[in-house]
Every structure is written in structure tokens, then in C-alpha cells.
C-alpha positions as CSV (number, residue, x, y, z in Angstrom):
1,M,-8.0,-17.4,16.1
2,L,-7.1,-15.5,13.0
3,Y,-5.8,-11.6,12.4
4,A,-6.7,-9.5,9.3
5,G,-4.1,-6.3,8.3
6,L,-6.3,-4.8,5.2
7,D,-4.7,-2.0,2.9
8,L,-7.5,0.1,2.0
9,H,-7.6,2.0,-1.5
10,K,-10.1,3.7,-3.5
11,K,-10.7,1.3,-5.8
12,F,-9.5,-2.0,-4.0
13,S,-8.1,-3.5,-1.0
14,Y,-5.5,-5.5,-0.4
15,V,-5.6,-8.0,2.9
16,T,-3.1,-10.9,4.9
17,V,-5.3,-13.3,6.7
18,M,-2.4,-14.9,9.3
19,D,-2.7,-17.5,12.3
20,E,-2.1,-16.8,16.2
21,Q,1.8,-17.8,15.2
22,G,2.2,-15.7,11.9
23,K,1.6,-18.3,9.2
24,I,0.0,-16.3,6.7
25,V,-3.2,-18.5,6.1
26,S,-4.5,-15.8,2.9
27,Q,-3.9,-12.8,0.8
28,G,-5.9,-11.1,-2.0
29,K,-6.5,-7.9,-3.9
30,L,-10.4,-7.6,-3.4
31,P,-12.1,-5.0,-5.1
32,N,-14.0,-2.4,-2.8
33,D,-17.3,-2.8,-2.9
34,Q,-20.1,-4.4,-0.3
35,D,-20.6,-7.9,-2.3
36,S,-17.1,-9.0,-2.6
37,I,-15.6,-8.2,0.5
38,T,-18.6,-9.9,2.6
39,E,-18.0,-12.6,0.5
40,Y,-14.1,-12.7,0.8
41,I,-14.5,-12.5,4.8
42,E,-17.3,-15.2,5.0
43,S,-15.0,-17.5,3.2
44,I,-12.3,-17.9,5.7
45,G,-14.3,-18.8,8.3
46,S,-15.7,-17.6,12.2
47,E,-12.5,-17.6,13.5
48,L,-12.0,-14.2,11.5
49,K,-12.8,-11.9,14.3
50,E,-10.0,-9.2,14.7
51,L,-8.9,-6.6,11.4
52,A,-7.3,-4.0,11.3
53,M,-7.1,-0.8,8.9
54,E,-5.3,2.3,8.2
55,A,-7.2,5.1,9.2
56,G,-8.0,6.9,5.7
57,P,-10.2,9.5,4.4
58,S,-12.7,7.4,3.6
59,W,-12.6,4.0,6.7
60,Y,-16.2,4.6,7.1
61,W,-18.2,2.5,4.9
62,L,-16.0,-0.2,5.6
63,Y,-15.8,-0.1,9.4
64,E,-19.7,0.1,9.2
65,L,-19.3,-3.3,6.7
66,L,-17.1,-4.8,9.1
67,D,-18.8,-4.3,11.9
68,S,-21.8,-5.6,11.1
69,L,-20.2,-9.4,10.2
70,D,-18.8,-8.9,13.3
71,I,-15.5,-8.2,13.2
72,N,-13.6,-6.5,15.6
73,V,-12.4,-3.4,13.5
74,H,-8.7,-1.6,14.8
75,L,-7.8,1.5,13.3
76,A,-3.9,1.7,13.0
77,H,-3.1,5.6,13.6
78,P,-0.7,5.8,9.9
79,K,1.6,8.2,11.5
80,R,2.6,5.8,14.5
81,V,3.0,2.3,12.5
82,K,6.5,3.5,11.9
83,A,6.9,0.1,10.1
84,I,5.0,1.1,7.4
85,A,5.7,4.7,7.1
86,S,9.6,4.4,7.0
87,A,9.8,0.7,5.0
88,R,12.1,1.4,2.0
89,V,9.9,-1.0,-0.1
90,K,6.1,-0.1,0.0
91,T,3.5,-2.1,-1.3
92,D,0.3,-3.4,-0.5
93,K,1.6,-7.4,0.2
94,I,4.0,-5.7,2.8
95,D,1.1,-3.3,4.3
96,S,-1.5,-5.4,5.0
97,T,1.0,-8.1,6.6
98,V,2.8,-5.5,8.5
99,L,-0.7,-4.4,9.8
100,A,-1.7,-8.1,10.9
101,H,1.2,-8.6,12.5
102,L,1.1,-5.7,15.0
103,L,-3.0,-6.5,15.4
104,R,-1.6,-10.3,16.0
105,T,1.5,-8.9,18.4
106,N,-0.9,-6.3,20.0
107,L,1.4,-3.3,19.1
108,L,-0.7,-1.7,16.6
109,P,-1.4,1.9,17.2
110,E,-4.6,3.0,17.5
111,A,-6.5,5.7,16.3
112,Y,-9.6,6.9,17.7
113,I,-12.7,5.6,16.3
114,P,-15.8,8.4,17.0
115,D,-19.5,7.1,17.5
116,R,-21.4,7.1,14.5
117,E,-22.8,10.2,15.8
118,T,-20.4,12.6,15.9
119,W,-18.5,11.2,12.8
120,L,-21.8,12.0,10.8
121,Q,-21.5,15.5,12.0
122,K,-18.5,15.2,11.2
123,E,-18.5,14.6,7.7
124,L,-21.5,17.0,7.4
125,L,-18.5,19.9,8.5
126,R,-16.5,18.3,5.9
127,H,-18.9,18.6,3.1
128,R,-19.9,22.2,3.9
129,A,-16.4,22.7,3.9
130,S,-16.0,22.0,0.2
């Protein structure tokens, strides 16, 4: 089985994929569009079933895309991921690697993922408030 850590940004994402022993299988920077991410996930193969990414303001679209690709997405709680939050050197490569390691070792502090109806209502309220 393969594990992935994804550091999501506005225009791109950085992905690290590792095996069960922690050996990095693939790393790379991807543009944030559906086709690029789908193509990358499919190139890894069917062994990739678990992916971790930090909760942020725009994780919903990626969660839905990965879910449709049959990937089990784990949403990391940003304040509880101490290994990333308190690091002196923060790069996308390091952040995605740490997320993959935490997922692989079952130490990832997860955030709540609401069901689709609830998160659509939250988005509507955010839109109205702004």
C-alpha cells in the first residue's frame, strides 16, 4: 500500500508518495486543476488508497475529486500537526513528506469532515457573511 501527503496551495500542490516502509516513491509539484491531479493519481497506480492533506480554506474541491478517484482522504488538523506547525524549516516538500509519514504511522491528528449537505450550507453562510 502507498501513502500520500499533499500540501495544498492556491495555484499548485506538492505531493509526496511513500510506501509502507517510508521510502519515497514519488514527489512532485502539480498545478491545481482536475486533469493534472487525476493524471498524477492514476500514474501512481491502484496501490495508492490513503492521502493526507491539511485543512484550509479551499480543500473541498480536492476532497471531492480524490473521493471520486476512490482515495481515502484524511484531513489533518493544522494546529495539531505540531511537526509541521513548529518546524524551523518549512518547505512544501517537507510538509508533504511529514503528512505522508504521519498518515503511514497512524499518528495524523485529523480534522472533522462534515457531510456534503452540511458543508454546502456552511459555504452558503460564508458567502452571505462576506
